[in-house]
N, C-alpha and C positions, 0 to 999 in steps of 0.2 A: 402243304406237301413239303419231304425232306428226304434226300438221300445222303449219302456219307460224305457227298462235296459240295452238293446244292440245296440250297432252301428256297421254295420256291411260293410266290404267293399271288392270289389273284385279287385284284383290286377295281374299283370303278371310281375312275377319276372325273370331275367335274369338268365339262370342256364346252366350248360354243355353242354346239349342236345337241347337248345332250349329253349324258354319262360316256366315258371313253372306256371299255374294257381293257384293262393290262394284266398282263404277267410278268412279275419280278423274279429276277433270278439272282441271288445273292451268294457270292461262292463261299465257303469256310473257310479255305485257303486265302491270304493275302499278300499282297505285294507291296513291295517299297513303297513304289508310288500307284496308290490304286488308281483304277480306269474303268469307266462305266460307256455304255451303250445303249441308247434308243434303238430299237431293231423292227424294223418293216417289210411282212412277208410281200410277197409279190402275188399276182394272178389276173393278170391282164385287166386291172382295175375292178374285176368282177368277182373275185371269187377270193377265198385265202380265209382261215383264221388263225387261232393262237395253237391249234392242236396240230395243223400240218407240220412236216418235216423240217420246210422253210422257216418255221417260228420255232417251233418247240424244240426240236433237236438243236439247231442251230445256237440257240439261246442258252441252252442247257450245256452244250458242249464247249463254249465261250466261257460261261461260268466256271465249269470244271478246272478251267484254265486258269481261274482267278480275275476272271472280268466281270463286273457287274453289269446285267443286262436289264431293259425293260421294254418287253415285246409288247408291241401296239396292235390292237383292233381295230382299224380306223374303218371308217364308214365306207361301204362300196357302191360303184356304179350298178345298175342294173344291165343285164346281158342283152345286147341287141339282137332284134328280131333275126337278121342274117345269121348271127353265131346258134340263137334256137333252131334256125332251120336246118342248120348243120348237125344238130343232136347234142347243141352243147345244153348244160342244165340251167334251169331259169336262174337260180340266186336268190339272193335274199337283198340285195342290195336296191336303195331307190335313193343316191347323193351321186351327185356331180362336183367336179371341180367347182370352188377350191376347197369342199369341205373337210375331205382328207387332209389336205397339207395343215388347213387350221387345226384340226384335231392334233396332229403332230406336233404342230407348234405350242400347243397347250401342255403336252407331254413332257416336251424337252425343258421347258420353263419350269415347270414341276421336278422334273428330276434336278436338274442345276439347283434349284431353291431346298427341296425338302431331301434329297440324297446329295446332299454335295460333298460330303466325308467320303463318300464311294467314288469319286470322280474329281478330286478337288482343282484340276487344273481344266475343270468344263467336260459335259458331256458330249462322247461324240453322236454322229448321227449316221446310221447305216440302214440301206435297205436292198432288196433282190427284186430285179426286173421292174415292174411297175412302181414297186415300193423305192425304187432308185429314181425312179421320174419324180414321186413324191418331192424325197428327202434332199434331191437338186432342188429343185425348184423352190423349196421353204428355204434352203441356204440363200440363195439368190434373193429372195424377198427379203429376209433378215439384213443382209447384206444392206441393199436399198435403203431398208427404214433405219437404218442405223443401231441395229439392236444385236444384243448378243448371237453370234454364230456360235455353233458348232465346233468344238475344239478339233476335230478331225472329221472326214467323209470317207464310208464304206462303201462303194458301189459294187454291188455283184450284178455281173451279166445284167445293167440297166439299160432301160431304153430313155432317151433323153431327149429324141428329136422327135418332132409328130409324124416325118416319114422318113423312111430307113435309108440313110447314106448310100453311094454307090459300094457295092462289095469291091474288095480287093479283088487281084487274078486267083489269089492263093484260096481265100475266102470262098470264092464262087467255085472254084474246082471241088473246094471238100463238099460243098452243099450238093454240085449236080449229081456226087457219087452217091450220095445219100437218101435212105428212103423216109420221106417227112413222116413225124410221129402223126398219130390221129390225134383230134378235137380240133380247137379251133386252130388255121393255118398260121403259120409265122410269117406269111408271104410278104412281100412289099405292099399288097393291097389288103391283106387280113390286119397286118399292123396297124395301118392307117385308119382301117373301120375303128379298131379298138381305140385308137387316139381319137378318133372324133368322137365316139361315144362316150370316151371320158368326160367330153368338155360338152355334154348335150346336146350332140349333133351342129356344133356354131362352128363354121369353118375359120371365122375370124379369129376366135380363141387358141386355133393353133399358132397361132404365132405370139401368143401371150410369153414372155419369159419366164414366168411363175409357173405356167401349165409345163412348158418343155423348153429348159435353159440351152440347151444345145442349140450351137449358132448365136448366141448370145455372147456378150461383155461377161467373161469369168473372174476379172481381176479382182484379187481381194478374199479368193475362195481357201478355205484352211485346207492343211496337207491331204491330199486324197489318194486311196488305194482304189482301182478300178479291177477286178477280178472277172473275166469275161469267161464264158464258156466257149470250147474252141470251133464246133461245127455246129453255128447258130447264126442264124441271119441277126439278130440283134446284136452280134459282135460289131456289124456294122459303125451303129452308134456309139459302142462301148469305144472304140477306136478312135470314131472322129472326135469325141469328146475328151477323150486323152489328149489328142493333137491340140483341142483349144485348150485346156488346162494350161499345155507345155507355153504355148505361145502366148497365155496370159502372165506365164511366170509363177506359175503356181506350183508347189512343191508335190509331185505327183508320182505314183507308181503304177504301173499296169502290168498285169500278169495274163497270159493266155492258160487256162487250165488244159493240156495238152488230152485229147481223147474224151472232151466231156462235148453232151448237148445242152440246150438251154435247158435250165431248171433242175442243173444236178445236184444241187443242194437237197432237192426232194428226194434224192436215193441214197439216204448214208452210209448203207454197207459199200459202196462202190469207192473203188483206191481215187477217184475224183473226188468225189466230194469229202473223203476224210484228208486229202492234201489240202483242198481250198480251205478247212477250218483251221487246220495248222497255221496257213499262212496268212488269215484272218487275225487269230489270235496273236500271231508272231509281230505283225503289222502295229496292231492296235496296242499293244504294250511297247512297243519299241521307243527309244529316246527320239529319233529322228520323227516320229508321225506325234510326236506331244511336240514338236516345233523347239527341242533341244539337242539337235544334232551339231558336231563340233564345227561344221561350215553352215551359217545360217542363212548363206545365200539362196537364191531359189534355185532348184535343181529339178529335172524332170530323168526320171530312170523308168527305162523300158526292159520288160523280161519277157521271153517265153520258155518255161521250164517243164520239163517233162517228169 
């Protein structure tokens, strides 16, 4: 499939658990220093596909900005019974941790080998919400195994801890003034139910750093951009992870997208989603994100931009 700026191709890659569907977005414009991103949608570990806006629109928009993207249709977990009781759709997943991160590792290795020219400095990894869990956990595992890590890490409203960290007073006040969205509740209890389901109901696996890297040693991580939604319980995890990265000496940028709620990249026509895509594209292609800033020492930058 082709439009004026982006060529897209659906492929099936051989993976550790069977074929992995991916969609490759190749920009028609070229950057002086090409950059590529392996991108993973969210969906509470139980939903999502290559056609949802958080996957297709995000990938196509980044490709229009000259960034090559490989979107991954990783295997999902089944919906837990408590979510079905709340009216959630059953979904089609039947896989638990660590299946999804095994598949994403295979796609990243394939991109670094077969599409090396589209990102010579190494492919970045990006993910939204539950996709952020997966890519951060994989990055930690690659570090510990002494394998090549992604060149950059892009985390969008990510969930990185098995339980939500304590809300700041500012976040708590915003949440108290907001009517909860329908669907699976992203309360502390709801999130803990989803994370426990992701590890097949085994509480001991909640402490596995490759399942949930938040709260563990993050030294040696690549440059990382955390883009949080504003009025979002999950922001507590993104904020805590940003602090953990800074404490570990990782080059890090965090932005709170003003006026947005969790999953705002699934609403492409909104101002918040458009701003976020612009930020993501600019950061991915920036010399600082590629580790070539004039000051190569570790730095932590925090911003809340309206």
